[in-house]
C-alpha positions in Angstrom: -18.8 31.9 16.7 -17.8 28.4 18.0 -15.2 26.3 16.1 -16.7 23.1 14.9 -14.1 20.3 14.7 -13.7 18.8 11.2 -13.8 15.2 10.5 -10.1 14.6 10.7 -9.8 16.5 14.0 -11.9 13.9 15.9 -9.9 10.8 16.8 -11.4 7.4 17.2 -8.8 5.7 19.3 -10.6 2.3 19.2 -10.8 2.3 15.4 -7.2 3.3 15.2 -6.0 0.5 17.5 -8.1 -2.1 15.5 -6.6 -0.8 12.2 -3.2 -1.0 13.6 -3.7 -4.6 14.7 -5.0 -5.7 11.4 -1.9 -4.2 9.8 0.3 -6.2 12.1 -1.7 -9.2 11.4 -1.3 -8.8 7.6 2.5 -8.1 8.1 3.0 -11.2 10.2 1.0 -13.2 7.6 3.3 -11.8 4.7 0.6 -9.7 3.2 2.7 -6.8 2.2 4.7 -5.3 -0.7 8.4 -4.5 -0.1 9.6 -1.1 -0.4 12.0 -2.2 -3.3 9.2 -3.6 -5.2 6.9 -0.6 -4.6 9.6 1.8 -5.7 10.4 0.0 -8.8 6.8 0.0 -9.8 6.5 3.6 -9.0 9.4 4.5 -11.1 7.2 3.5 -14.1 4.7 6.5 -13.3 5.1 9.2 -15.7 6.7 7.1 -18.3 5.5 5.7 -21.6 5.8 2.1 -20.2 3.9 2.7 -17.0 3.0 -0.6 -15.3 -0.4 -1.4 -14.0 -0.9 -2.2 -10.3 -0.1 -5.9 -9.9 -3.3 -7.6 -9.1 -1.6 -9.9 -6.6 -0.7 -6.9 -4.4 -4.6 -6.3 -3.7 -5.1 -9.9 -2.1 
């Protein structure tokens, strides 16, 4: 029986390069959340005072 590759085994190099360029453009434009802010937010998970995702992070 011949192995059929799964969807995650098939690379789309053009799509990966385009996604990388979009990420670089976002970073250059300041559209990112710092590690420190993300870590502080994640520390609230599993606690009674869990914080919701700040909506400005989705812009």
